[in-house]
C-alpha positions in Angstrom: -60.8 11.8 -32.7 -60.7 10.9 -29.2 -58.9 7.5 -30.8 -56.5 10.0 -31.7 -55.6 11.8 -28.7 -55.5 8.4 -26.4 -53.0 7.2 -28.9 -50.5 10.6 -28.7 -51.2 10.5 -25.2 -49.8 7.2 -24.5 -47.1 7.8 -26.9 -46.0 11.3 -25.0 -46.3 8.8 -21.8 -43.7 6.7 -22.9 -40.1 8.6 -22.9 -41.3 9.7 -19.5 -41.5 6.2 -18.0 -38.7 5.3 -20.1 -36.8 8.5 -18.3 -38.3 7.8 -14.6 -36.9 4.1 -15.2 -33.7 5.1 -16.5 -30.1 5.2 -14.8 -29.2 7.8 -13.0 -25.3 9.8 -12.9 -25.7 12.8 -10.3 -23.4 15.4 -10.2 -20.4 15.0 -7.0 -23.0 18.0 -4.7 -26.0 16.3 -5.1 -27.7 14.8 -2.3 -27.4 10.7 -3.9 -23.5 12.1 -4.0 -23.7 12.8 -0.7 -25.3 9.9 1.1 -23.3 7.6 -1.5 -19.9 9.2 -0.3 -21.2 9.0 3.6 -21.9 4.9 3.1 -17.9 4.6 2.0 -16.5 6.5 5.2 -17.3 3.0 7.5 -16.6 1.3 4.6 -13.0 2.3 3.7 -10.0 0.3 5.3 -8.2 2.3 6.9 -4.7 1.3 8.6 -6.3 1.0 12.2 -3.5 0.4 13.9 -0.1 2.4 14.4 2.9 1.7 11.8 5.2 -1.2 12.7 9.0 -1.2 11.6 8.8 -5.0 11.5 5.1 -6.7 10.7 4.1 -9.7 12.5 1.2 -12.4 10.8 -1.6 -11.0 13.4 -5.3 -11.6 13.4 -7.9 -9.6 14.7 -11.4 -8.1 14.7 -12.8 -4.5 13.9 -15.2 -2.7 15.3 -16.3 0.7 13.0 -18.9 3.3 13.7 -21.6 4.0 11.2 -21.8 7.9 11.0 -25.7 8.8 10.2 -27.1 10.2 7.2 -29.8 13.1 7.9 -32.9 13.1 6.5 -32.1 16.0 4.3 -29.5 13.9 2.8 -30.9 10.8 2.2 -34.2 12.8 0.2 -33.0 12.1 -3.3 -32.7 15.6 -5.4 -31.7 14.1 -9.0 -32.8 11.0 -9.7 -36.2 10.1 -7.7 -37.5 13.9 -6.7 -40.2 13.8 -4.2 -39.7 11.1 -2.8 -39.0 10.8 0.8 -36.0 9.7 2.7 -34.3 6.6 1.6 -33.5 4.2 4.2 -30.1 4.3 5.3 -29.6 3.9 9.2 -29.4 0.0 9.3 -26.8 -0.3 11.0 -24.7 1.3 13.6 -21.8 -0.5 13.8 -19.7 -2.5 11.1 -17.5 -5.2 12.4 -14.9 -7.3 10.1 -12.3 -9.3 10.5 -8.4 -8.3 9.7 -5.2 -9.9 8.8 -1.8 -8.9 8.7 1.0 -10.6 6.9 4.5 -10.1 6.4 5.8 -10.2 3.5 9.0 -10.6 1.8 11.0 -6.5 1.7 9.2 -5.3 4.5 6.1 -5.2 3.0 2.5 -5.6 4.9 -0.3 -6.8 3.4 -3.8 -7.0 5.1 -7.0 -8.6 4.2 -10.6 -8.3 5.1 -13.8 -9.9 4.3 -17.4 -9.5 5.6 -19.4 -12.8 4.4 -22.5 -12.8 3.0 -24.9 -12.7 6.2 -27.6 -10.9 6.9 -27.8 -8.9 10.0 -31.0 -6.7 10.3 -31.9 -6.6 6.7 -28.3 -6.1 5.4 -26.4 -8.4 3.8 -22.2 -7.5 2.9 -19.6 -9.8 0.8 -16.9 -6.9 1.1 -13.9 -7.6 0.6 -10.7 -5.1 2.1 -7.1 -4.8 1.0 -4.2 -3.2 1.8 -0.4 -3.0 1.3 2.1 -1.2 3.0 5.9 -0.3 4.0 7.7 0.9 6.8 11.0 2.8 7.3 12.5 4.0 10.3 14.4 3.2 13.6 13.7 0.1 16.0 12.0 1.8 18.9 11.9 5.2 17.3 9.1 7.1 14.6 8.4 5.1 12.2 6.7 6.3 8.7 4.7 4.3 6.4 3.0 4.4 3.1 0.3 2.4 2.3 -2.4 1.8 -0.6 -5.4 0.1 0.4 -9.2 -0.6 -1.7 -12.6 -1.8 -0.9 -14.6 -3.7 -3.3 -17.4 -6.1 -3.0 -20.9 -5.8 -2.5 -23.6 -4.3 0.1 -27.0 -5.8 0.2 -29.9 -3.9 1.8 -33.4 -2.6 2.0 -32.2 1.4 1.2 -35.4 2.5 -1.2 -38.3 0.7 -0.3 -38.1 -0.6 3.3 -41.0 -1.5 5.4 -42.5 0.9 6.4 -42.3 2.8 2.9 -44.3 -0.6 2.1 -46.7 0.3 4.3 -47.3 4.2 3.5 -50.1 4.3 0.9 -48.6 7.8 -0.6 -45.2 5.9 -1.0 -44.1 4.6 -4.5 -43.6 1.8 -2.8 -47.0 0.5 -1.1 -47.8 -2.6 -2.0 -44.9 -3.5 -3.5 -41.7 -6.0 -1.8 -39.6 -5.0 0.0 -35.8 -3.6 -1.8 -32.8 -6.0 -1.8 -30.8 -2.9 -3.3 -27.1 -3.2 -3.9 -24.4 -0.5 -3.6 -20.9 -1.1 -4.3 -18.3 1.5 -2.5 -15.6 0.6 -5.2 -12.9 2.5 -2.7 -8.8 2.9 -3.7 -6.7 5.1 -1.9 -3.5 5.9 -0.4 -1.8 7.3 2.5 1.1 8.5 4.6 1.1 7.5 8.7 3.5 7.9 11.3 3.9 6.3 14.7 6.1 7.6 17.4 6.4 5.5 21.0 5.6 6.2 24.6 5.2 4.2 28.0 8.4 2.3 26.6 7.2 1.4 23.6 3.5 0.0 24.8 1.8 3.0 23.3 2.5 3.7 20.2 0.1 7.1 18.8 0.0 7.6 15.4 -1.3 10.2 12.9 -1.7 10.5 8.4 -3.7 11.5 5.6 -4.2 10.5 2.4 -6.5 10.5 -1.0 -8.9 8.1 -1.8 -11.6 7.9 -5.6 -14.5 6.8 -4.8 -16.4 5.4 -7.8 -19.4 4.3 -5.7 -22.1 2.3 -7.5 -25.8 1.9 -6.4 -28.6 -0.2 -8.1 -32.0 -0.5 -6.8 -33.5 -4.1 -6.5 -37.5 -3.1 -6.3 -40.5 -5.4 -7.2 -43.7 -2.9 -7.2 -47.6 -4.0 -6.6 -47.6 -5.3 -10.7 -45.0 -7.3 -10.6 -42.8 -5.1 -11.6 -38.6 -4.8 -11.6 -37.1 -1.7 -10.7 -33.3 -2.2 -11.5 -32.6 1.7 -11.9 -28.3 2.4 -11.4 -27.2 5.3 -9.7 -23.4 5.8 -10.4 -21.0 8.8 -9.1 -17.2 9.4 -9.5 -15.9 11.3 -6.0 -12.3 12.3 -5.0 -11.2 12.6 -1.4 -9.1 13.5 0.8 -9.1 11.6 4.2 -7.3 12.6 7.7 -6.7 9.6 10.7 -5.3 9.7 14.1 -5.1 7.4 17.1 -3.1 4.9 19.0 -2.2 1.3 19.6 -1.7 -0.3 23.0 0.1 -3.3 23.6 -2.0 -4.9 26.8 1.3 -7.6 26.1 3.9 -8.9 23.7 1.2 -10.5 21.4 -2.2 -8.9 22.1 -2.3 -5.1 21.0 -5.6 -2.5 21.0 -6.2 0.3 18.6 -8.7 3.3 19.0 -9.2 5.5 16.0 -11.0 8.4 14.2 -10.5 8.0 10.6 -12.4 11.3 9.0 -13.1 12.6 5.5 -13.9 15.8 6.3 -16.2 16.5 3.1 -18.6 13.6 4.0 -18.4 12.0 7.8 -15.9 10.4 11.1 -15.9 6.7 11.8 -14.3 5.8 15.0 -12.8 2.5 15.3 -11.8 -0.4 17.7 -9.3 -3.5 16.6 -8.5 -5.9 18.8 -5.2 -8.0 17.7 -3.5 -11.0 18.1 0.1 -12.1 17.1 0.1 -15.8 15.7 3.7 -17.1 16.2 7.0 -15.9 17.3 6.1 -12.1 17.6 9.0 -9.9 16.4 11.1 -7.7 19.0 
């Protein structure tokens, strides 16, 4: 009788363990969805520059602020209920290079790549891409329509950092630091306009758009028993975006841009970009 009870208890426990280890698909209003959406704000490939009627070949570097995720939002509500806040605030600033390439038809192609170099536990391998077309008058108001995408991955100890490993009450206790993977999968479009001030050296701009977010998060954690947790979290989201800023031409070939990029539902990222034209500057 005792053996039968043990066998039944074991059989009943198997589905529970399987469910705990299963992939998770939380709704758009869950804390998981809100946290993943917040991660996406600084990663979105915004214009980060006033539209140009005649784009030039430019190279530059961008620094984007990373909005914090509060402890309440960082605490899972669906996939890992009862677990404390995840380790979300790892980097205050996200740097990345930008290259602008003029292509036939008056189009401007921008590309970016964050190489897989680990900084403070975070390792990116992230790509940004945009294609835009500007219309307007020389020395006047310029409108630009642009499509953009962000893809690749970011790895970091989000579920089980060193603090969680040292906490006896945590499910991470005694295990190895996690190396979780986040893939933002951002696809969007926006419309912007710019106008000249200070004899054309200062060009304020503003705009808005729509983004389709398909963030994918995968746990990669080995517990104290040597078992690998590879649970996935997947959400599908749609967002409206707004942005504004100004580009200042320090010299005919060197410019600096300040921009605020906001997703009203998720957060705001401030961006500073320095760009230098390569070759002949268009006039």
